[in-house]
C-alpha positions, 0 to 999 in steps of 0.5 A: 695056282700056276695060272694065277700065279703067271697072271700075277706075274705077267700083271707085275711086269706090265707094271713094272715096264710101265712105271720104267716107261713114264720114268723115261718119258718124265725125264725127258720131258723134264730137260730144263733149258734154264740150265743151258748156254745158247750160242747163236751163230750165223753160219755164213759169217762163222767158220768155212770148213769146205772152200768148195762149196764157196759160191757168190763169196766176196768178202769185200761186201758185207752183203755177199756170202763169206764162205760159212758152212756147216763143216766148218761150225763142225770143226769150231765145236770144241772152241764152243766147248771150251767157252762153255756153250752147251747149245748152238743156234744156226741160222736156216739152211734151206736152199735159197734164192740163187740171185742177189737183190740190188740194194743202196749197201750193194748187191744183197745176197741171200747169205743169212738164210731167210730168203728160201726159195725150196725148204726141201733142200740144204742150200750147197753153200752151207752144205749137205744134209750129210753135214748137218747129221754130222754137226749134230753127231759131233755136238752131242759128243760134246754135250752140245744141243743143235737148235736150227733156225726155221722159217714158216712164214715167207719165202725169198724174193723171186722165189720159184712158187710165185710162178708154180704156186702162186695161190700159196702166197700173198704178194703186191696188192693181196698183202694185208695191213695186219701182222698175220696177212702183211708181206714182211719187208715186201717178201711173199707170204705164205698162206699158211692158213692153207691146210696144203701149205701147213702140211708142206711146211710141216713135212719139210722142218719136221721131216729134217728134224727126224732125219738129223736129231736136231734138239730144237728149232728156233722159230722165226716171225711168230707173231706173223703166224696164227696161234692155232697154226702154232698149236698144230705145229706143237702137237705134230712136233710132239708126236714126231720128236718127243715132248723134250723137242724144244720150240723157241720163239721170236716174237719181236719185242716180247717179254713175259706179258707178250709171250703168255698167250703163246705159253698158255697154249704150250705153242713154244717152249720159250720165247726170246726176252726183247725187254731185258736188253731194254731195261739193261740198257735203260739201267746202264745208260742212267735212264732208269734207277736201281729201284726200277731195274731191281723191280723188273729183274725180281718179276721177269721170270714169272711166266707160265709153268714149264716155259721160259724166256731167253735174255739176250744183249743183241742179235743179228737185227739190231745194233751191237751191244758195243756200239750201243754202249759207245765202246764202253768195255766196263759197262759192257761187262756189267751187262754180261754179268747181268745176262749170265746171272738172269733166269732163263737161258741166256744167248751169246751172239757171235763174237759178243764174248770178244767184244764184237764191234760193229754198229748198224746193219750191215755191220751187225753181221760182221764175220767171226773174230778168230785168234787163228788168222787161218780160220776163215772168214775172219773179222776186220776187228780185234777181239778183246782176250780180257772180255773172253776170259770174262765171259768163260769165268761167268759161264763157269759160274752159272753152271757151278752155281744153281743159285744163278739159274733159279727163278728166285730173285729178290731185291736186297738194297737199291740205291740210285746207281746200285743194285743188290739182288739175292738170287736163289738162297745163298748168292748175291749179284751187285751192280754198280753204274756210277764211277765211284765205289758203293760201300757195303750196307747193313741191309746185306748182313755182316761183310764176313758172311760173304765171299766174293767169286767174281767182279767185272773189273777184276778186283780179287782183294777184298776192301771190306768197306766196298760193295762194288767198285765204280762201273763193276758188277759183283757176284757174292756167295754166303759163307756156310 
C-alpha cells in the first residue's frame, strides 16, 4: 500500500504546485492598467539631481539640454506619489548623438532622447544603468511603476551606423513613401525587416528591461514598423519579462478603430487615445454638442478584451492644453475632470497639474514648474496651486470610486451644452460648457438620491435645482 499511497501523495503535491503556479500566473496577468494613473516626464526638463553629468546645458536655449536626469526624477518620486501618480513614463535614455543640429530656433541638441546613437549605452547626461535600477527600486517602494520610452524605428542624425552599418539603414534616396519605409523627419530609418537588425534592437531594449526591472515600454512610432515585428517583439517580451510587462504604443492619431489590428494580434497592451483629446476639445470649443460627445464617450471603451486606451490632453508633440483653450482655466479643469473619469489609463504630461503654459514647439517642452526654486531646471512660468489641488482631488476620487475606472458608460441626459454620463453603477459625471447654470432634470431621478463629491468650480454647498454651474464639471454619487 505504501508505494500507492506515496504515489498518490506525490500526484497531490504536483497538483497543488500546478494550481498554485496557475494562480500566481493569473494574478500577474490580471494587472489592470486602467487602475493606474500615468505621469509623463521628459527627463531633461524635469529635475537635475546630479549636476556633475551636465553637458551641453544651456537653459537660455529651448533646444539645448537643461540638465534633468535619472537621479533628479528619483529625488522627486515623493512628489509624484503625493500627487497620486501610480506610474511614471520617462523619455528614452539611450546614448544620443553628441552634436547639435542647426535649426531656425537655434542649435538643436538631442535633449528629448529620440535621436539615439547607441542603443546599448545610456547617455551619461541622463545618468547610468545603476541610476535607472535605483529609480525603479525607489519607485516600486512607493507603489509607482516605471515605463521606459524606447525607439525601434530610427537613429539620430549622423549616427555612427551611417558609416559602420549602412546596410542596416534607409537614407536619402532609399527612403520610401509609405509609413514603414519612410525616413521620419529625415532620420536614418532602421531596416527592421532584417533579422540581424531585429536581434540587435530586441537584445538592447529587452535586455535593459531584464537587468533593471522596469514595468513596461512606451513604444515610439508604432505605425512605422510592420505588424510582424511587433508580434515577434510581444512574444519575446512575454518570454523574457512576463505576461504583465506592459507595451503602450504611440500610433499617431489612434482611437479604438486604429488600435484594433494591434490589439487583435496582441502586439500591444494599450495605445494612446489621440481622439479623446480631439473630441473633448471639440465639445468644449462648441464644435460638437452634448449628444454627440456623449455618444462618443459611451462607446470609446469598446476595445478588444484585455487591452486598453490611454486618454490624454496634451503631449510633447502638440500644443499645450491651456494654450489650446486660450488660457481658459475653467475649461481646463472641465477637461481634466473628463480625463480622470474616462475609462482607460489617464496620462498627465509634466506640469499639466500646475496649469502648464507654453504654446507650440519648442515652448511645449518647457521646464517643469517647482514651487521650490532650488530645484532645477525650473520653469519661467508660475504654477497655479488651485489647479494642482483639483488634479490631486480628481486622482484621489478616481482611485476611491471604481465606477470612474469602469467600462460602463451610459448617457443619462444631454442638451446642446450639457452632458450627464452615468459611470458604472452609482456615479454620474456632468459637464456644462455654457456660461449659465444648468438645472437638474427629472431624467436623472430625484435630486435627493445623489450627493455631490466634486465640482471643478469648487462648489460645495448644493443648490438643489442646479445640476452644474456655468463651465462646471461635477461628479455625483448615488446615495445608498
